[in-house]
Predicted model as a PDB file, atoms N, CA, C, CB and O in Angstrom, pLDDT in the B-factor column:
MODEL        1                                                                  
ATOM      1  N   UNK A   1     121.235  99.049  82.689  1.00 56.00           N  
ATOM      2  CA  UNK A   1     120.622  98.489  83.865  1.00 56.00           C  
ATOM      3  C   UNK A   1     119.729  99.549  84.517  1.00 56.00           C  
ATOM      4  CB  UNK A   1     121.697  97.978  84.852  1.00 56.00           C  
ATOM      5  O   UNK A   1     120.127 100.705  84.657  1.00 56.00           O  
ATOM      6  N   UNK A   2     118.542  99.150  84.904  1.00 73.00           N  
ATOM      7  CA  UNK A   2     117.622 100.072  85.567  1.00 73.00           C  
ATOM      8  C   UNK A   2     118.050 100.289  87.008  1.00 73.00           C  
ATOM      9  CB  UNK A   2     116.178  99.541  85.511  1.00 73.00           C  
ATOM     10  O   UNK A   2     118.625  99.406  87.644  1.00 73.00           O  
ATOM     11  N   UNK A   3     117.761 101.475  87.507  1.00 84.00           N  
ATOM     12  CA  UNK A   3     118.064 101.748  88.911  1.00 84.00           C  
ATOM     13  C   UNK A   3     116.886 101.276  89.774  1.00 84.00           C  
ATOM     14  CB  UNK A   3     118.348 103.274  89.137  1.00 84.00           C  
ATOM     15  O   UNK A   3     115.747 101.200  89.313  1.00 84.00           O  
ATOM     16  N   UNK A   4     117.185 100.970  91.003  1.00 89.00           N  
ATOM     17  CA  UNK A   4     116.174 100.491  91.936  1.00 89.00           C  
ATOM     18  C   UNK A   4     115.267 101.641  92.358  1.00 89.00           C  
ATOM     19  CB  UNK A   4     116.833  99.841  93.168  1.00 89.00           C  
ATOM     20  O   UNK A   4     115.748 102.725  92.688  1.00 89.00           O  
ATOM     21  N   UNK A   5     113.992 101.412  92.348  1.00 93.00           N  
ATOM     22  CA  UNK A   5     113.011 102.421  92.751  1.00 93.00           C  
ATOM     23  C   UNK A   5     112.612 102.156  94.199  1.00 93.00           C  
ATOM     24  CB  UNK A   5     111.754 102.403  91.810  1.00 93.00           C  
ATOM     25  O   UNK A   5     111.493 101.728  94.481  1.00 93.00           O  
ATOM     26  N   UNK A   6     113.539 102.414  95.104  1.00 92.00           N  
ATOM     27  CA  UNK A   6     113.372 102.075  96.517  1.00 92.00           C  
ATOM     28  C   UNK A   6     112.114 102.702  97.102  1.00 92.00           C  
ATOM     29  CB  UNK A   6     114.588 102.523  97.312  1.00 92.00           C  
ATOM     30  O   UNK A   6     111.332 102.004  97.748  1.00 92.00           O  
ATOM     31  N   UNK A   7     111.898 103.986  96.896  1.00 93.00           N  
ATOM     32  CA  UNK A   7     110.722 104.646  97.470  1.00 93.00           C  
ATOM     33  C   UNK A   7     109.428 104.051  96.928  1.00 93.00           C  
ATOM     34  CB  UNK A   7     110.764 106.147  97.184  1.00 93.00           C  
ATOM     35  O   UNK A   7     108.475 103.840  97.678  1.00 93.00           O  
ATOM     36  N   UNK A   8     109.394 103.785  95.638  1.00 93.00           N  
ATOM     37  CA  UNK A   8     108.210 103.168  95.036  1.00 93.00           C  
ATOM     38  C   UNK A   8     108.011 101.753  95.595  1.00 93.00           C  
ATOM     39  CB  UNK A   8     108.343 103.128  93.487  1.00 93.00           C  
ATOM     40  O   UNK A   8     106.887 101.361  95.908  1.00 93.00           O  
ATOM     41  N   UNK A   9     109.095 100.995  95.720  1.00 91.00           N  
ATOM     42  CA  UNK A   9     109.007  99.640  96.269  1.00 91.00           C  
ATOM     43  C   UNK A   9     108.500  99.667  97.707  1.00 91.00           C  
ATOM     44  CB  UNK A   9     110.374  98.945  96.205  1.00 91.00           C  
ATOM     45  O   UNK A   9     107.662  98.849  98.088  1.00 91.00           O  
ATOM     46  N   UNK A  10     109.005 100.603  98.505  1.00 91.00           N  
ATOM     47  CA  UNK A  10     108.580 100.705  99.909  1.00 91.00           C  
ATOM     48  C   UNK A  10     107.090 101.004 100.019  1.00 91.00           C  
ATOM     49  CB  UNK A  10     109.382 101.793 100.632  1.00 91.00           C  
ATOM     50  O   UNK A  10     106.433 100.565 100.963  1.00 91.00           O  
ATOM     51  N   UNK A  11     106.565 101.741  99.069  1.00 91.00           N  
ATOM     52  CA  UNK A  11     105.157 102.139  99.149  1.00 91.00           C  
ATOM     53  C   UNK A  11     104.202 100.960  99.017  1.00 91.00           C  
ATOM     54  CB  UNK A  11     104.849 103.154  98.077  1.00 91.00           C  
ATOM     55  O   UNK A  11     103.056 101.052  99.457  1.00 91.00           O  
ATOM     56  N   UNK A  12     104.644  99.859  98.424  1.00 88.00           N  
ATOM     57  CA  UNK A  12     103.759  98.696  98.308  1.00 88.00           C  
ATOM     58  C   UNK A  12     104.359  97.425  98.915  1.00 88.00           C  
ATOM     59  CB  UNK A  12     103.428  98.450  96.851  1.00 88.00           C  
ATOM     60  O   UNK A  12     103.851  96.325  98.696  1.00 88.00           O  
ATOM     61  N   UNK A  13     105.428  97.581  99.669  1.00 88.00           N  
ATOM     62  CA  UNK A  13     106.053  96.442 100.339  1.00 88.00           C  
ATOM     63  C   UNK A  13     105.199  96.019 101.529  1.00 88.00           C  
ATOM     64  CB  UNK A  13     107.495  96.791 100.798  1.00 88.00           C  
ATOM     65  O   UNK A  13     104.805  96.862 102.335  1.00 88.00           O  
ATOM     66  N   UNK A  14     104.911  94.741 101.650  1.00 87.00           N  
ATOM     67  CA  UNK A  14     104.055  94.241 102.727  1.00 87.00           C  
ATOM     68  C   UNK A  14     104.836  93.769 103.945  1.00 87.00           C  
ATOM     69  CB  UNK A  14     103.206  93.115 102.216  1.00 87.00           C  
ATOM     70  O   UNK A  14     104.238  93.312 104.920  1.00 87.00           O  
ATOM     71  N   UNK A  15     106.145  93.871 103.906  1.00 90.00           N  
ATOM     72  CA  UNK A  15     106.968  93.426 105.029  1.00 90.00           C  
ATOM     73  C   UNK A  15     106.743  94.338 106.235  1.00 90.00           C  
ATOM     74  CB  UNK A  15     108.467  93.406 104.637  1.00 90.00           C  
ATOM     75  O   UNK A  15     106.798  95.562 106.119  1.00 90.00           O  
ATOM     76  N   UNK A  16     106.490  93.728 107.386  1.00 89.00           N  
ATOM     77  CA  UNK A  16     106.253  94.506 108.597  1.00 89.00           C  
ATOM     78  C   UNK A  16     107.545  94.844 109.329  1.00 89.00           C  
ATOM     79  CB  UNK A  16     105.326  93.752 109.521  1.00 89.00           C  
ATOM     80  O   UNK A  16     107.519  95.606 110.296  1.00 89.00           O  
ATOM     81  N   UNK A  17     108.674  94.295 108.891  1.00 87.00           N  
ATOM     82  CA  UNK A  17     109.965  94.578 109.515  1.00 87.00           C  
ATOM     83  C   UNK A  17     110.598  95.763 108.786  1.00 87.00           C  
ATOM     84  CB  UNK A  17     110.907  93.319 109.476  1.00 87.00           C  
ATOM     85  O   UNK A  17     111.547  95.593 108.021  1.00 87.00           O  
ATOM     86  N   UNK A  18     110.076  96.947 109.025  1.00 79.00           N  
ATOM     87  CA  UNK A  18     110.463  98.136 108.261  1.00 79.00           C  
ATOM     88  C   UNK A  18     111.842  98.674 108.599  1.00 79.00           C  
ATOM     89  CB  UNK A  18     109.462  99.210 108.478  1.00 79.00           C  
ATOM     90  O   UNK A  18     112.369  99.508 107.863  1.00 79.00           O  
ATOM     91  N   UNK A  19     112.439  98.220 109.691  1.00 88.00           N  
ATOM     92  CA  UNK A  19     113.789  98.691 110.021  1.00 88.00           C  
ATOM     93  C   UNK A  19     114.865  97.878 109.303  1.00 88.00           C  
ATOM     94  CB  UNK A  19     114.014  98.627 111.531  1.00 88.00           C  
ATOM     95  O   UNK A  19     116.055  98.117 109.513  1.00 88.00           O  
ATOM     96  N   UNK A  20     114.476  96.938 108.475  1.00 89.00           N  
ATOM     97  CA  UNK A  20     115.422  96.116 107.722  1.00 89.00           C  
ATOM     98  C   UNK A  20     116.157  96.975 106.694  1.00 89.00           C  
ATOM     99  CB  UNK A  20     114.694  94.940 107.025  1.00 89.00           C  
ATOM    100  O   UNK A  20     115.547  97.812 106.029  1.00 89.00           O  
ATOM    101  N   UNK A  21     117.441  96.769 106.570  1.00 93.00           N  
ATOM    102  CA  UNK A  21     118.249  97.540 105.613  1.00 93.00           C  
ATOM    103  C   UNK A  21     117.894  97.212 104.163  1.00 93.00           C  
ATOM    104  CB  UNK A  21     119.734  97.275 105.849  1.00 93.00           C  
ATOM    105  O   UNK A  21     118.241  97.971 103.258  1.00 93.00           O  
ATOM    106  N   UNK A  22     117.215  96.102 103.936  1.00 94.00           N  
ATOM    107  CA  UNK A  22     116.834  95.698 102.578  1.00 94.00           C  
ATOM    108  C   UNK A  22     115.422  96.137 102.207  1.00 94.00           C  
ATOM    109  CB  UNK A  22     116.946  94.198 102.438  1.00 94.00           C  
ATOM    110  O   UNK A  22     114.970  95.875 101.092  1.00 94.00           O  
ATOM    111  N   UNK A  23     114.717  96.800 103.123  1.00 92.00           N  
ATOM    112  CA  UNK A  23     113.328  97.215 102.880  1.00 92.00           C  
ATOM    113  C   UNK A  23     113.268  98.134 101.659  1.00 92.00           C  
ATOM    114  CB  UNK A  23     112.736  97.935 104.132  1.00 92.00           C  
ATOM    115  O   UNK A  23     113.859  99.214 101.650  1.00 92.00           O  
ATOM    116  N   UNK A  24     112.558  97.693 100.648  1.00 92.00           N  
ATOM    117  CA  UNK A  24     112.420  98.462  99.417  1.00 92.00           C  
ATOM    118  C   UNK A  24     113.468  98.142  98.366  1.00 92.00           C  
ATOM    119  CB  UNK A  24     112.476  99.909  99.731  1.00 92.00           C  
ATOM    120  O   UNK A  24     113.368  98.612  97.232  1.00 92.00           O  
ATOM    121  N   UNK A  25     114.463  97.355  98.721  1.00 94.00           N  
ATOM    122  CA  UNK A  25     115.505  96.945  97.771  1.00 94.00           C  
ATOM    123  C   UNK A  25     115.245  95.468  97.472  1.00 94.00           C  
ATOM    124  CB  UNK A  25     116.984  97.186  98.353  1.00 94.00           C  
ATOM    125  O   UNK A  25     115.886  94.579  98.034  1.00 94.00           O  
ATOM    126  N   UNK A  26     114.300  95.234  96.584  1.00 93.00           N  
ATOM    127  CA  UNK A  26     113.770  93.890  96.357  1.00 93.00           C  
ATOM    128  C   UNK A  26     114.830  92.864  95.964  1.00 93.00           C  
ATOM    129  CB  UNK A  26     112.725  93.944  95.294  1.00 93.00           C  
ATOM    130  O   UNK A  26     114.785  91.725  96.430  1.00 93.00           O  
ATOM    131  N   UNK A  27     115.775  93.244  95.121  1.00 93.00           N  
ATOM    132  CA  UNK A  27     116.796  92.288  94.685  1.00 93.00           C  
ATOM    133  C   UNK A  27     117.629  91.800  95.866  1.00 93.00           C  
ATOM    134  CB  UNK A  27     117.708  92.924  93.626  1.00 93.00           C  
ATOM    135  O   UNK A  27     117.983  90.622  95.925  1.00 93.00           O  
ATOM    136  N   UNK A  28     117.944  92.683  96.798  1.00 94.00           N  
ATOM    137  CA  UNK A  28     118.705  92.279  97.980  1.00 94.00           C  
ATOM    138  C   UNK A  28     117.848  91.444  98.929  1.00 94.00           C  
ATOM    139  CB  UNK A  28     119.249  93.512  98.712  1.00 94.00           C  
ATOM    140  O   UNK A  28     118.339  90.490  99.533  1.00 94.00           O  
ATOM    141  N   UNK A  29     116.591  91.793  99.060  1.00 94.00           N  
ATOM    142  CA  UNK A  29     115.666  91.060  99.920  1.00 94.00           C  
ATOM    143  C   UNK A  29     115.506  89.622  99.430  1.00 94.00           C  
ATOM    144  CB  UNK A  29     114.297  91.765  99.968  1.00 94.00           C  
ATOM    145  O   UNK A  29     115.592  88.678 100.215  1.00 94.00           O  
ATOM    146  N   UNK A  30     115.278  89.465  98.150  1.00 94.00           N  
ATOM    147  CA  UNK A  30     115.113  88.126  97.573  1.00 94.00           C  
ATOM    148  C   UNK A  30     116.385  87.313  97.751  1.00 94.00           C  
ATOM    149  CB  UNK A  30     114.743  88.216  96.079  1.00 94.00           C  
ATOM    150  O   UNK A  30     116.316  86.145  98.133  1.00 94.00           O  
ATOM    151  N   UNK A  31     117.540  87.900  97.483  1.00 95.00           N  
ATOM    152  CA  UNK A  31     118.812  87.191  97.643  1.00 95.00           C  
ATOM    153  C   UNK A  31     119.031  86.776  99.099  1.00 95.00           C  
ATOM    154  CB  UNK A  31     119.979  88.071  97.164  1.00 95.00           C  
ATOM    155  O   UNK A  31     119.487  85.664  99.367  1.00 95.00           O  
ATOM    156  N   UNK A  32     118.709  87.663 100.032  1.00 95.00           N  
ATOM    157  CA  UNK A  32     118.863  87.377 101.458  1.00 95.00           C  
ATOM    158  C   UNK A  32     117.996  86.184 101.873  1.00 95.00           C  
ATOM    159  CB  UNK A  32     118.499  88.616 102.296  1.00 95.00           C  
ATOM    160  O   UNK A  32     118.483  85.254 102.516  1.00 95.00           O  
ATOM    161  N   UNK A  33     116.742  86.214 101.514  1.00 93.00           N  
ATOM    162  CA  UNK A  33     115.839  85.127 101.902  1.00 93.00           C  
ATOM    163  C   UNK A  33     116.146  83.828 101.161  1.00 93.00           C  
ATOM    164  CB  UNK A  33     114.397  85.532 101.646  1.00 93.00           C  
ATOM    165  O   UNK A  33     115.972  82.739 101.708  1.00 93.00           O  
ATOM    166  N   UNK A  34     116.590  83.944  99.949  1.00 94.00           N  
ATOM    167  CA  UNK A  34     116.932  82.741  99.179  1.00 94.00           C  
ATOM    168  C   UNK A  34     118.064  81.960  99.836  1.00 94.00           C  
ATOM    169  CB  UNK A  34     117.324  83.119  97.748  1.00 94.00           C  
ATOM    170  O   UNK A  34     118.052  80.729  99.838  1.00 94.00           O  
ATOM    171  N   UNK A  35     119.045  82.675 100.396  1.00 95.00           N  
ATOM    172  CA  UNK A  35     120.162  82.011 101.084  1.00 95.00           C  
ATOM    173  C   UNK A  35     119.682  81.197 102.280  1.00 95.00           C  
ATOM    174  CB  UNK A  35     121.192  83.045 101.545  1.00 95.00           C  
ATOM    175  O   UNK A  35     120.331  80.231 102.682  1.00 95.00           O  
ATOM    176  N   UNK A  36     118.544  81.591 102.845  1.00 92.00           N  
ATOM    177  CA  UNK A  36     118.001  80.907 104.023  1.00 92.00           C  
ATOM    178  C   UNK A  36     116.853  79.964 103.669  1.00 92.00           C  
ATOM    179  CB  UNK A  36     117.525  81.929 105.042  1.00 92.00           C  
ATOM    180  O   UNK A  36     116.115  79.522 104.550  1.00 92.00           O  
ATOM    181  N   UNK A  37     116.703  79.657 102.383  1.00 93.00           N  
ATOM    182  CA  UNK A  37     115.591  78.822 101.913  1.00 93.00           C  
ATOM    183  C   UNK A  37     114.248  79.382 102.353  1.00 93.00           C  
ATOM    184  CB  UNK A  37     115.746  77.391 102.424  1.00 93.00           C  
ATOM    185  O   UNK A  37     113.376  78.652 102.825  1.00 93.00           O  
ATOM    186  N   UNK A  38     114.100  80.692 102.190  1.00 94.00           N  
ATOM    187  CA  UNK A  38     112.867  81.383 102.547  1.00 94.00           C  
ATOM    188  C   UNK A  38     112.351  82.170 101.354  1.00 94.00           C  
ATOM    189  CB  UNK A  38     113.090  82.314 103.753  1.00 94.00           C  
ATOM    190  O   UNK A  38     113.017  82.295 100.327  1.00 94.00           O  
ATOM    191  N   UNK A  39     111.158  82.692 101.521  1.00 94.00           N  
ATOM    192  CA  UNK A  39     110.577  83.625 100.566  1.00 94.00           C  
ATOM    193  C   UNK A  39     110.383  84.963 101.279  1.00 94.00           C  
ATOM    194  CB  UNK A  39     109.220  83.083  99.984  1.00 94.00           C  
ATOM    195  O   UNK A  39     110.167  84.992 102.490  1.00 94.00           O  
ATOM    196  N   UNK A  40     110.459  86.065 100.539  1.00 94.00           N  
ATOM    197  CA  UNK A  40     110.243  87.362 101.168  1.00 94.00           C  
ATOM    198  C   UNK A  40     108.778  87.545 101.583  1.00 94.00           C  
ATOM    199  CB  UNK A  40     110.666  88.485 100.218  1.00 94.00           C  
ATOM    200  O   UNK A  40     107.895  86.812 101.137  1.00 94.00           O  
ATOM    201  N   UNK A  41     108.546  88.524 102.435  1.00 91.00           N  
ATOM    202  CA  UNK A  41     107.216  88.793 102.993  1.00 91.00           C  
ATOM    203  C   UNK A  41     106.148  88.986 101.928  1.00 91.00           C  
ATOM    204  CB  UNK A  41     107.268  90.014 103.868  1.00 91.00           C  
ATOM    205  O   UNK A  41     104.998  88.595 102.128  1.00 91.00           O  
ATOM    206  N   UNK A  42     106.507  89.579 100.812  1.00 90.00           N  
ATOM    207  CA  UNK A  42     105.506  89.906  99.787  1.00 90.00           C  
ATOM    208  C   UNK A  42     104.837  88.670  99.182  1.00 90.00           C  
ATOM    209  CB  UNK A  42     106.153  90.713  98.683  1.00 90.00           C  
ATOM    210  O   UNK A  42     103.850  88.804  98.458  1.00 90.00           O  
ATOM    211  N   UNK A  43     105.350  87.476  99.462  1.00 90.00           N  
ATOM    212  CA  UNK A  43     104.739  86.251  98.966  1.00 90.00           C  
ATOM    213  C   UNK A  43     103.637  85.733  99.885  1.00 90.00           C  
ATOM    214  CB  UNK A  43     105.793  85.191  98.790  1.00 90.00           C  
ATOM    215  O   UNK A  43     102.931  84.790  99.528  1.00 90.00           O  
ATOM    216  N   UNK A  44     103.481  86.337 101.060  1.00 90.00           N  
ATOM    217  CA  UNK A  44     102.566  85.821 102.068  1.00 90.00           C  
ATOM    218  C   UNK A  44     101.405  86.765 102.324  1.00 90.00           C  
ATOM    219  CB  UNK A  44     103.306  85.564 103.354  1.00 90.00           C  
ATOM    220  O   UNK A  44     101.553  87.980 102.189  1.00 90.00           O  
ATOM    221  N   UNK A  45     100.235  86.215 102.697  1.00 88.00           N  
ATOM    222  CA  UNK A  45      99.143  87.076 103.136  1.00 88.00           C  
ATOM    223  C   UNK A  45      99.544  87.776 104.432  1.00 88.00           C  
ATOM    224  CB  UNK A  45      97.833  86.260 103.331  1.00 88.00           C  
ATOM    225  O   UNK A  45     100.396  87.277 105.168  1.00 88.00           O  
ATOM    226  N   UNK A  46      98.943  88.913 104.711  1.00 86.00           N  
ATOM    227  CA  UNK A  46      99.347  89.752 105.843  1.00 86.00           C  
ATOM    228  C   UNK A  46      99.344  89.019 107.184  1.00 86.00           C  
ATOM    229  CB  UNK A  46      98.439  90.942 105.933  1.00 86.00           C  
ATOM    230  O   UNK A  46     100.257  89.207 107.988  1.00 86.00           O  
ATOM    231  N   UNK A  47      98.338  88.191 107.434  1.00 88.00           N  
ATOM    232  CA  UNK A  47      98.260  87.523 108.730  1.00 88.00           C  
ATOM    233  C   UNK A  47      99.366  86.496 108.931  1.00 88.00           C  
ATOM    234  CB  UNK A  47      96.921  86.853 108.881  1.00 88.00           C  
ATOM    235  O   UNK A  47      99.767  86.233 110.065  1.00 88.00           O  
ATOM    236  N   UNK A  48      99.860  85.920 107.855  1.00 87.00           N  
ATOM    237  CA  UNK A  48     100.967  84.961 107.944  1.00 87.00           C  
ATOM    238  C   UNK A  48     102.290  85.719 108.006  1.00 87.00           C  
ATOM    239  CB  UNK A  48     100.956  83.979 106.733  1.00 87.00           C  
ATOM    240  O   UNK A  48     103.174  85.353 108.781  1.00 87.00           O  
ATOM    241  N   UNK A  49     102.435  86.762 107.206  1.00 87.00           N  
ATOM    242  CA  UNK A  49     103.668  87.550 107.186  1.00 87.00           C  
ATOM    243  C   UNK A  49     103.951  88.141 108.562  1.00 87.00           C  
ATOM    244  CB  UNK A  49     103.576  88.670 106.137  1.00 87.00           C  
ATOM    245  O   UNK A  49     105.103  88.185 108.992  1.00 87.00           O  
ATOM    246  N   UNK A  50     102.915  88.594 109.252  1.00 87.00           N  
ATOM    247  CA  UNK A  50     103.117  89.237 110.548  1.00 87.00           C  
ATOM    248  C   UNK A  50     103.666  88.282 111.607  1.00 87.00           C  
ATOM    249  CB  UNK A  50     101.817  89.828 111.030  1.00 87.00           C  
ATOM    250  O   UNK A  50     104.188  88.731 112.628  1.00 87.00           O  
ATOM    251  N   UNK A  51     103.556  86.983 111.381  1.00 88.00           N  
ATOM    252  CA  UNK A  51     104.118  85.985 112.303  1.00 88.00           C  
ATOM    253  C   UNK A  51     105.605  85.751 112.039  1.00 88.00           C  
ATOM    254  CB  UNK A  51     103.354  84.660 112.181  1.00 88.00           C  
ATOM    255  O   UNK A  51     106.287  85.121 112.847  1.00 88.00           O  
ATOM    256  N   UNK A  52     106.107  86.254 110.914  1.00 85.00           N  
ATOM    257  CA  UNK A  52     107.527  86.120 110.595  1.00 85.00           C  
ATOM    258  C   UNK A  52     107.923  84.772 110.031  1.00 85.00           C  
ATOM    259  CB  UNK A  52     108.327  86.380 111.805  1.00 85.00           C  
ATOM    260  O   UNK A  52     109.110  84.491 109.866  1.00 85.00           O  
ATOM    261  N   UNK A  53     106.950  83.940 109.736  1.00 87.00           N  
ATOM    262  CA  UNK A  53     107.232  82.616 109.168  1.00 87.00           C  
ATOM    263  C   UNK A  53     107.406  82.781 107.664  1.00 87.00           C  
ATOM    264  CB  UNK A  53     106.085  81.585 109.497  1.00 87.00           C  
ATOM    265  O   UNK A  53     106.435  83.030 106.950  1.00 87.00           O  
ATOM    266  N   UNK A  54     108.640  82.643 107.177  1.00 91.00           N  
ATOM    267  CA  UNK A  54     108.933  82.895 105.765  1.00 91.00           C  
ATOM    268  C   UNK A  54     109.411  81.645 105.022  1.00 91.00           C  
ATOM    269  CB  UNK A  54     109.979  83.981 105.647  1.00 91.00           C  
ATOM    270  O   UNK A  54     109.922  81.745 103.907  1.00 91.00           O  
ATOM    271  N   UNK A  55     109.250  80.482 105.628  1.00 93.00           N  
ATOM    272  CA  UNK A  55     109.762  79.264 104.998  1.00 93.00           C  
ATOM    273  C   UNK A  55     108.958  78.913 103.748  1.00 93.00           C  
ATOM    274  CB  UNK A  55     109.729  78.092 105.992  1.00 93.00           C  
ATOM    275  O   UNK A  55     107.791  79.280 103.610  1.00 93.00           O  
ATOM    276  N   UNK A  56     109.603  78.208 102.863  1.00 94.00           N  
ATOM    277  CA  UNK A  56     108.937  77.739 101.648  1.00 94.00           C  
ATOM    278  C   UNK A  56     107.821  76.778 102.031  1.00 94.00           C  
ATOM    279  CB  UNK A  56     109.946  77.054 100.684  1.00 94.00           C  
ATOM    280  O   UNK A  56     106.765  76.772 101.399  1.00 94.00           O  
ATOM    281  N   UNK A  57     108.045  75.968 103.057  1.00 94.00           N  
ATOM    282  CA  UNK A  57     107.028  75.027 103.519  1.00 94.00           C  
ATOM    283  C   UNK A  57     105.774  75.769 104.001  1.00 94.00           C  
ATOM    284  CB  UNK A  57     107.592  74.142 104.648  1.00 94.00           C  
ATOM    285  O   UNK A  57     104.652  75.345 103.724  1.00 94.00           O  
ATOM    286  N   UNK A  58     105.973  76.872 104.722  1.00 92.00           N  
ATOM    287  CA  UNK A  58     104.837  77.669 105.193  1.00 92.00           C  
ATOM    288  C   UNK A  58     104.068  78.249 104.013  1.00 92.00           C  
ATOM    289  CB  UNK A  58     105.315  78.800 106.126  1.00 92.00           C  
ATOM    290  O   UNK A  58     102.837  78.274 104.023  1.00 92.00           O  
ATOM    291  N   UNK A  59     104.784  78.712 103.005  1.00 92.00           N  
ATOM    292  CA  UNK A  59     104.125  79.256 101.816  1.00 92.00           C  
ATOM    293  C   UNK A  59     103.275  78.188 101.141  1.00 92.00           C  
ATOM    294  CB  UNK A  59     105.167  79.813 100.826  1.00 92.00           C  
ATOM    295  O   UNK A  59     102.118  78.434 100.797  1.00 92.00           O  
ATOM    296  N   UNK A  60     103.842  77.015 100.953  1.00 93.00           N  
ATOM    297  CA  UNK A  60     103.109  75.923 100.297  1.00 93.00           C  
ATOM    298  C   UNK A  60     101.864  75.560 101.101  1.00 93.00           C  
ATOM    299  CB  UNK A  60     104.017  74.680 100.125  1.00 93.00           C  
ATOM    300  O   UNK A  60     100.787  75.382 100.532  1.00 93.00           O  
ATOM    301  N   UNK A  61     102.006  75.450 102.419  1.00 92.00           N  
ATOM    302  CA  UNK A  61     100.880  75.102 103.280  1.00 92.00           C  
ATOM    303  C   UNK A  61      99.756  76.130 103.162  1.00 92.00           C  
ATOM    304  CB  UNK A  61     101.339  74.989 104.735  1.00 92.00           C  
ATOM    305  O   UNK A  61      98.594  75.768 102.976  1.00 92.00           O  
ATOM    306  N   UNK A  62     100.104  77.410 103.272  1.00 91.00           N  
ATOM    307  CA  UNK A  62      99.094  78.457 103.187  1.00 91.00           C  
ATOM    308  C   UNK A  62      98.457  78.473 101.808  1.00 91.00           C  
ATOM    309  CB  UNK A  62      99.705  79.824 103.505  1.00 91.00           C  
ATOM    310  O   UNK A  62      97.240  78.616 101.691  1.00 91.00           O  
ATOM    311  N   UNK A  63      99.250  78.329 100.780  1.00 89.00           N  
ATOM    312  CA  UNK A  63      98.723  78.343  99.412  1.00 89.00           C  
ATOM    313  C   UNK A  63      97.762  77.182  99.201  1.00 89.00           C  
ATOM    314  CB  UNK A  63      99.870  78.278  98.385  1.00 89.00           C  
ATOM    315  O   UNK A  63      96.704  77.352  98.594  1.00 89.00           O  
ATOM    316  N   UNK A  64      98.130  75.986  99.705  1.00 92.00           N  
ATOM    317  CA  UNK A  64      97.257  74.817  99.566  1.00 92.00           C  
ATOM    318  C   UNK A  64      95.957  74.999 100.342  1.00 92.00           C  
ATOM    319  CB  UNK A  64      97.978  73.556 100.045  1.00 92.00           C  
ATOM    320  O   UNK A  64      94.894  74.587  99.876  1.00 92.00           O  
ATOM    321  N   UNK A  65      96.034  75.609 101.516  1.00 91.00           N  
ATOM    322  CA  UNK A  65      94.835  75.828 102.334  1.00 91.00           C  
ATOM    323  C   UNK A  65      93.921  76.903 101.773  1.00 91.00           C  
ATOM    324  CB  UNK A  65      95.233  76.197 103.736  1.00 91.00           C  
ATOM    325  O   UNK A  65      92.698  76.761 101.801  1.00 91.00           O  
ATOM    326  N   UNK A  66      94.513  77.983 101.261  1.00 88.00           N  
ATOM    327  CA  UNK A  66      93.719  79.146 100.859  1.00 88.00           C  
ATOM    328  C   UNK A  66      93.575  79.323  99.356  1.00 88.00           C  
ATOM    329  CB  UNK A  66      94.322  80.372 101.429  1.00 88.00           C  
ATOM    330  O   UNK A  66      92.691  80.043  98.890  1.00 88.00           O  
ATOM    331  N   UNK A  67      94.432  78.676  98.613  1.00 80.00           N  
ATOM    332  CA  UNK A  67      94.424  78.901  97.176  1.00 80.00           C  
ATOM    333  C   UNK A  67      95.133  80.196  96.836  1.00 80.00           C  
ATOM    334  CB  UNK A  67      92.996  78.923  96.641  1.00 80.00           C  
ATOM    335  O   UNK A  67      96.024  80.632  97.565  1.00 80.00           O  
ATOM    336  N   UNK A  68      94.753  80.796  95.761  1.00 69.00           N  
ATOM    337  CA  UNK A  68      95.382  82.028  95.291  1.00 69.00           C  
ATOM    338  C   UNK A  68      94.986  83.182  96.207  1.00 69.00           C  
ATOM    339  CB  UNK A  68      94.979  82.331  93.822  1.00 69.00           C  
ATOM    340  O   UNK A  68      93.799  83.483  96.333  1.00 69.00           O  
ATOM    341  N   UNK A  69      95.949  83.830  96.846  1.00 66.00           N  
ATOM    342  CA  UNK A  69      95.632  84.910  97.777  1.00 66.00           C  
ATOM    343  C   UNK A  69      96.197  86.244  97.340  1.00 66.00           C  
ATOM    344  CB  UNK A  69      96.147  84.575  99.144  1.00 66.00           C  
ATOM    345  O   UNK A  69      96.562  87.062  98.185  1.00 66.00           O  
ATOM    346  N   UNK A  70      96.275  86.483  96.060  1.00 60.00           N  
ATOM    347  CA  UNK A  70      96.759  87.776  95.556  1.00 60.00           C  
ATOM    348  C   UNK A  70      95.795  88.874  95.841  1.00 60.00           C  
ATOM    349  CB  UNK A  70      97.018  87.715  94.079  1.00 60.00           C  
ATOM    350  O   UNK A  70      96.047  90.025  95.485  1.00 60.00           O  
TER     351      UNK A  70                                                      
ENDMDL                                                                          
END                                                                             
């Protein structure tokens, strides 16, 4: 099993809630948001992520409005 590259993950993490204990630990972040029927911040464009709206519905709406925003 590979070890988590927390520092490397933090360097490109787009989540603005940096005091979160899961920041940079992607597997824990995904599991946490999945339990709440949400997606992690990295799935959203910066202007949407900064509002804290992480619902799957919000993701679908933004994706439909903007298309691919990678």
